[in-house]
N, C-alpha and C positions, 0 to 999 in steps of 0.2 A: 519463409516458413512461418506459419501461424503458431501461436503458443499451443493450441490444441494438437497440431500436427507434431510439434516437438515432444509433447507429452506422450503421444502414441508411439513415436520412434523410441523414446526412452523406455516406455513400458514393454515394447517388443524386445528391445535389447536385454532388459533385465529378465524377461520371461525366458528368452532363449538361453541365457546364462544359467538360470536356475533349473531349467528342464534338463539340461545336459551337464554331465559331470566333467566335461572337458573344458579346460581353459588354458590360456598361455602360461599362467602361473604354475600349473601342474605338469607341464610338459617335461620330458626328459631333456637334459641339456645335450647339445650337440658335442661330440667329442673334441677335445682340444687338438691342436696341431702339435705333435711331439716329434722333434727331430725331422721336421718337414713331412711328417706322415699323418694322415687322418684315418682312423680305424673305420673301415668300410662297414662292418657289421653294426657298430654303435651308431654310425651315421644313418644307416637304414632303419634301425630301431627308433631313433628320434624322429625320423621322417614319417614313419608309420603312425606315431603318436600325433603328429601334426595333421596327418591325413584324417584322423578321427574327428578333429575339430572341423575340418572342411566338410566331412560327411554330415556332421550334426547341423550344418547350416542349411541343409535341405536341397530340394531339386534345383534351385537356382544355381547352386554351385556344383551340380553334377558334372558339367564339362571339365571343370578344374579337377575334380576328384578323379575322373576317368583318366585324364592326362597324367596326373601324378601317379596313379596306380600303374599305368602302362610303363612309365619311366622307372618306377621302382622294380617292376617285373624285369625290365631289360637289364638293370644293374644286378639283380639277383642271379641272372643267368650266367654271370661271370664267376660263379661258384665262390661266393663270398664266404669267408671263414672268420673266426674271431681274431686271426692274425693278419687278415687282408688289409692292404693300404689302398685307398681310392686311386691315388696317382699311379701306383704300380699296376693295378688292374687295368686302368685306362691305357697306359703305355703298352702293356702286353697286347691288349685288344687292337690298338692302332697298328702295332707291328705286324699283325695278321691281316690288315687291310680292310676290315669291316668294323668301323667304330660305332656300332649300333648302341651299345650301352653307354659309350662315351658321350654320344649325342643326347641320349636319355638323361645323363647326369647334367649336361649343360642346360637342358630345358627344365629339369627338376630344380636345379640351382636358381633358375630364373623365378620359378613359382615360389620357392622358399624365400627369395629376396623380397618378393612382393608381399608375402605373408608377414615377414618381419617388419617391413615398413608400415603395413596397414595396422599392425597391433599398436603402434605408437601414434597413429593419426586419429585425432578426435572426430566424432561425427560432426558433420556440418556442411 
């Protein structure tokens, strides 16, 4: 990469950050595991905030955004409340034989893992 190209990438990155109010530093924290339980509602709230960052990245990330939105919608259909636990919701759904939201959570977890890794990887 030429020095000029590097400057353009840095300029684009700084422009993107300043134009959008969303950044990893301002995200809600994901809920902690308490007694083996993850609060489903707080998990979804934090995920929706991360989705805003993905949205701010533009059309190039539209497929990622749509995938994440679809998986969030699947999980919401489990009737998530402020007392819901992700594992309990998944086990209940699996016991009924159609693990649609459970599979959605699996794919959403994959996307979240990639977002987490990429926030710590430098450009290059």
